[in-house]
C-alpha positions in Angstrom: 8.4 -86.9 152.0 10.5 -87.6 155.1 11.6 -85.4 158.0 11.4 -81.6 158.4 13.3 -79.1 156.4 13.8 -75.4 155.6 14.4 -74.3 152.0 16.2 -70.9 151.6 18.2 -69.9 148.6 19.1 -66.2 148.4 21.2 -66.3 145.2 19.8 -64.1 142.4 20.3 -65.6 138.9 20.5 -63.8 135.6 20.1 -66.3 132.8 20.4 -66.0 129.1 22.3 -64.3 126.3 21.7 -60.9 127.8 22.6 -61.9 131.4 25.9 -59.9 131.4 24.0 -56.7 130.9 22.9 -57.0 134.6 26.4 -57.1 136.1 26.8 -53.4 136.3 23.5 -53.1 138.2 24.6 -55.7 140.7 28.0 -54.0 141.2 26.3 -50.9 142.5 25.3 -52.7 145.6 28.8 -53.2 146.8 31.8 -51.0 147.9 34.5 -49.7 145.7 37.0 -52.5 145.7 36.4 -55.8 143.9 38.7 -58.8 143.8 38.5 -60.5 140.4 39.3 -64.2 140.8 39.8 -66.4 137.8 41.8 -69.4 136.5 44.5 -69.9 134.0 43.7 -67.1 131.6 41.2 -68.7 129.2 38.7 -65.9 129.9 41.3 -63.5 128.5 41.4 -65.5 125.3 37.7 -65.8 124.8 36.8 -62.2 125.6 34.9 -62.8 128.8 37.6 -61.1 130.9 37.4 -57.9 128.8 33.6 -57.8 129.2 33.8 -58.2 133.0 36.6 -55.6 133.4 34.6 -53.2 131.2 31.6 -53.6 133.6 33.8 -53.1 136.6 35.4 -50.0 135.3 32.1 -48.5 134.2 30.8 -49.1 137.7 33.9 -47.2 139.0 35.4 -50.2 140.9 39.0 -50.6 142.0 40.1 -54.0 140.6 42.3 -56.4 142.6 43.5 -59.1 140.3 43.6 -62.7 141.7 44.4 -65.0 138.7 45.6 -68.6 138.8 42.8 -70.4 140.6 43.5 -74.0 139.7 40.9 -76.7 138.9 41.4 -78.3 142.3 42.0 -75.1 144.4 44.5 -75.5 147.1 44.5 -74.2 150.7 47.7 -72.3 149.9 45.9 -70.4 147.2 43.1 -69.7 149.6 45.5 -68.1 152.0 46.9 -66.0 149.2 43.4 -64.7 148.4 42.8 -64.0 152.1 45.9 -61.8 152.2 44.7 -59.8 149.1 41.3 -59.3 150.7 42.8 -58.0 154.0 45.5 -55.8 152.4 43.1 -54.2 149.9 39.9 -54.0 152.0 38.0 -56.0 149.4 34.2 -55.3 149.3 33.2 -58.0 146.8 34.9 -61.2 145.4 33.8 -61.7 141.8 34.6 -65.2 140.7 34.7 -65.7 136.9 35.0 -69.3 135.8 33.8 -72.7 136.7 32.9 -74.3 140.0 36.4 -74.4 141.3 36.8 -70.7 141.0 33.5 -70.1 142.8 34.3 -72.7 145.5 37.6 -70.8 146.0 35.9 -67.5 146.3 33.6 -68.8 149.1 36.6 -70.3 150.9 38.4 -66.9 150.8 35.3 -65.1 151.9 34.9 -67.3 155.0 38.6 -67.4 155.8 40.0 -63.9 155.2 39.1 -62.5 158.6 39.1 -65.8 160.6 41.6 -65.5 163.4 42.8 -69.1 163.5 43.3 -72.2 161.3 40.5 -71.9 158.8 41.3 -75.3 157.3 40.8 -77.0 160.7 37.8 -74.9 161.6 35.8 -75.2 158.4 36.9 -78.3 156.4 38.1 -80.6 159.2 35.6 -79.8 161.9 32.9 -78.4 159.6 32.2 -75.4 161.8 30.4 -72.3 160.6 31.8 -68.8 160.1 32.3 -66.8 163.3 33.9 -63.8 161.6 33.2 -61.1 159.0 32.7 -62.6 155.5 33.0 -61.0 152.1 30.2 -61.0 149.6 30.7 -63.3 146.6 29.3 -62.8 143.1 30.0 -65.1 140.1 30.1 -65.2 136.3 29.8 -68.8 135.3 31.8 -70.2 132.3 31.6 -74.0 132.9 28.7 -76.0 134.2 28.9 -78.9 136.6 29.3 -78.2 140.2 26.3 -76.0 140.9 28.5 -73.8 143.0 26.9 -70.8 141.5 23.8 -71.3 143.7 25.0 -73.1 146.8 27.4 -72.9 149.7 29.7 -75.7 148.6 33.5 -75.2 148.7 35.8 -78.1 148.0 39.5 -77.3 148.8 42.6 -79.4 148.5 45.2 -79.3 151.3 48.2 -81.2 150.0 50.2 -80.7 153.3 47.3 -82.3 155.2 46.8 -85.0 152.5 43.0 -84.4 152.1 40.6 -82.9 149.6 37.5 -81.9 151.6 34.2 -80.1 151.0 32.5 -77.7 153.3 28.9 -76.7 152.7 28.4 -73.2 154.0 25.0 -71.8 154.8 23.0 -69.3 152.7 25.1 -66.4 154.0 28.0 -67.7 151.9 26.0 -68.4 148.7 26.9 -66.1 145.8 24.8 -63.0 146.1 24.3 -63.1 142.3 25.3 -65.2 139.4 25.5 -64.4 135.7 24.5 -67.4 133.6 25.0 -67.0 129.8 25.0 -70.4 128.1 27.2 -69.1 125.3 30.0 -68.6 127.8 30.0 -72.4 128.4 30.8 -73.0 124.7 34.3 -71.8 125.2 35.2 -74.8 127.4 37.3 -77.6 125.8 35.4 -80.8 125.0 37.0 -82.9 127.7 36.1 -80.4 130.4 32.6 -80.0 129.0 31.7 -83.7 129.2 33.4 -83.9 132.6 31.0 -81.2 133.8 28.1 -83.2 132.2 28.9 -86.2 134.4 29.4 -84.0 137.5 25.8 -82.9 137.1 24.6 -86.5 136.7 26.5 -87.5 139.7 25.0 -84.8 141.8 21.5 -85.9 140.8 22.3 -89.6 141.5 23.9 -88.9 144.9 20.7 -87.3 146.0 18.4 -89.8 144.3 19.9 -93.1 145.7 18.9 -92.6 149.3 15.7 -93.0 151.3 12.8 -95.3 151.1 9.8 -93.0 151.1 7.7 -91.9 148.1 9.2 -88.4 147.7 8.1 -85.6 145.5 11.8 -84.6 145.2 12.6 -87.8 143.4 10.1 -87.1 140.7 11.7 -83.7 140.2 15.1 -85.4 140.1 14.0 -87.9 137.5 12.8 -85.1 135.2 16.2 -83.3 135.5 18.0 -86.6 134.8 16.0 -87.2 131.6 16.5 -83.6 130.5 20.3 -83.9 131.1 20.6 -87.2 129.2 18.7 -85.8 126.2 20.6 -82.5 126.0 24.0 -83.9 126.6 23.6 -86.3 123.7 23.0 -83.3 121.5 25.8 -81.2 123.0 28.4 -83.9 122.8 27.9 -84.0 119.0 27.3 -80.3 118.6 28.7 -78.2 121.4 27.4 -75.0 119.8 23.8 -76.1 120.1 22.4 -73.2 122.2 19.2 -74.9 123.3 21.1 -78.0 124.6 23.7 -75.9 126.4 21.1 -73.7 128.0 19.1 -76.7 129.2 22.3 -78.3 130.6 23.3 -75.1 132.4 19.9 -74.7 134.0 19.8 -78.4 135.0 23.3 -78.0 136.6 22.1 -75.2 138.8 19.0 -77.0 140.0 20.9 -80.3 140.5 22.8 -78.8 143.5 21.1 -75.7 144.8 19.7 -77.7 147.8 16.2 -78.2 146.3 16.7 -81.9 145.6 17.8 -82.8 149.2 14.5 -81.5 150.6 12.7 -84.4 152.4 15.6 -86.8 151.6 18.9 -88.0 152.8 21.8 -88.4 150.4 24.8 -90.5 149.5 27.9 -88.6 148.4 30.3 -91.6 148.8 31.2 -91.5 145.0 32.2 -87.9 145.6 34.4 -88.9 148.6 36.3 -91.5 146.5 36.4 -89.1 143.6 37.9 -86.3 145.8 40.6 -88.8 146.9 41.5 -89.7 143.3 41.7 -86.0 142.5 44.0 -85.4 145.5 46.4 -88.1 144.4 46.3 -87.6 140.6 45.0 -84.0 140.2 42.6 -85.4 137.7 39.5 -83.5 136.5 36.7 -83.8 139.1 33.9 -85.0 136.9 36.1 -87.7 135.4 37.1 -89.0 138.8 33.4 -89.4 139.6 32.7 -91.2 136.3 35.6 -93.6 136.8 34.2 -95.0 140.1 30.4 -94.6 139.7 29.6 -97.9 138.0 31.6 -100.2 140.4 30.1 -98.3 143.3 26.5 -98.5 142.2 26.8 -102.1 141.3 28.0 -102.8 144.8 25.2 -101.0 146.6 22.4 -101.8 144.1 21.0 -104.7 146.2 20.8 -102.5 149.3 18.6 -100.0 147.6 17.1 -102.2 144.9 13.7 -100.5 144.8 15.3 -97.2 143.9 17.6 -98.7 141.3 14.5 -100.3 139.7 12.8 -97.0 139.7 15.9 -95.4 138.1 15.9 -97.9 135.3 12.2 -97.6 134.5 11.6 -93.9 135.1 14.9 -92.4 133.8 16.0 -94.9 131.2 12.7 -96.3 130.0 13.6 -100.0 130.8 10.6 -102.2 130.4 10.1 -104.4 133.5 7.8 -107.0 132.0 8.9 -110.5 132.7 12.1 -109.5 134.5 13.2 -109.7 138.1 13.9 -106.5 140.0 17.6 -107.3 139.9 17.5 -107.7 136.1 15.7 -104.4 135.7 18.1 -102.6 138.0 21.1 -104.1 136.3 19.7 -103.0 132.9 19.4 -99.4 134.2 23.1 -99.3 135.2 23.9 -100.7 131.7 22.0 -97.8 130.2 23.9 -95.4 132.4 27.2 -97.0 131.2 26.1 -96.7 127.5 25.3 -93.0 128.0 28.6 -92.4 129.6 30.5 -93.9 126.7 28.3 -92.1 124.2 29.1 -88.7 125.6 32.8 -89.6 126.1 33.6 -89.6 129.8 36.3 -91.7 131.4 35.1 -95.1 132.6 38.4 -96.4 133.8 40.4 -94.8 136.6 43.7 -95.9 135.1 43.1 -93.3 132.4 43.4 -90.7 135.2 46.6 -92.0 136.7 45.3 -94.5 139.2 47.7 -97.4 139.7 47.9 -100.5 141.8 50.6 -98.7 143.7 48.6 -95.6 144.6 45.3 -97.2 145.4 46.1 -97.6 149.1 46.8 -93.8 149.3 43.6 -93.0 147.6 41.6 -95.3 149.9 43.3 -93.7 152.9 42.2 -90.2 151.7 38.6 -91.2 150.9 36.2 -90.3 153.7 33.7 -93.1 154.4 30.3 -91.6 155.2 27.4 -93.3 157.0 25.0 -92.4 154.3 23.1 -93.8 151.4 22.1 -97.4 151.3 25.3 -98.8 152.6 28.3 -97.7 154.7 31.4 -98.9 153.0 34.4 -100.5 154.6 38.0 -99.5 153.6 38.4 -102.9 151.9 35.3 -102.2 149.8 36.7 -98.8 148.8 39.9 -100.6 147.7 37.8 -103.1 145.8 35.9 -100.4 144.0 39.1 -98.7 143.0 40.5 -102.0 141.6 37.3 -102.6 139.7 37.4 -99.1 138.3 40.8 -99.8 136.7 
């Protein structure tokens, strides 16, 4: 283990098929007005909306509807939510949906009462809240981001030309989250597998950093093995409850700050993925999948020991008679085979990336001094070309 750290996660989780039965109890802890934020209306078609509204009405809440949260939530939409919070004196923001909806709720919570340019304050300068915030609760319907138990909030500002993430402290974590694995079975197959890779990317971004023998890495390896096993089942049978439950639980632990304890992190794949999403509006998990292999092949030699460990401990590669480079390469080949098996995108051209828009994507990709190697812009361009 390296360095010093504090671990604090205040989110209360209700997990399982009966999780929704606890929503009414949680609602009693907040004032009379709840803003119900959700996406394009799928929760109305699958019955989740009706169940949530019934709980809100039974608890005597005034409901402020805030539909239309998009997969890559925009700053313009955040400002709309802020206006609704102020005009209605909202006491709780209840986000029903996937990670984008929960990210959005945190952004509104932090920005509604900020007297200034919230985009500049939070996402550009990475400052912390200096104003009243609004409690957030969530009912999760799609796994992937881990937003249900962390402070992350990724927002797209098309006017500024950036898609940026802000990690708020525990004060902005959801106060509670309802986790019913059956809710995730309503998600289309494409979105489902995109979420699967988002989970894997979170695990790898935290794994491929550092040089010490770290207990956190052993936890991470177990989560990766569990994810690989369960996603193979779920990709073939999305209605398999045990697989979907295991994946949901893994997604939460993949990014609730536990796995960064005693470690650094990478997150450059996410920066390039965010830039692709900004330019193409592609699904987040697929943008990560499209650039992960060329990125990790580039940085493999800089963190060779960890890539060898990844191959042996996660994928079961036998190292006997092989060089470290051969073992590490075989591990990435196993990663690629799994990606193809579950059906994620492995070529960015499938997402709308072209030779013509690669410069714009490279310009929008933040380069972080993290992981095993700090990229140059030329290397970002090369990764994008190789991803085609």
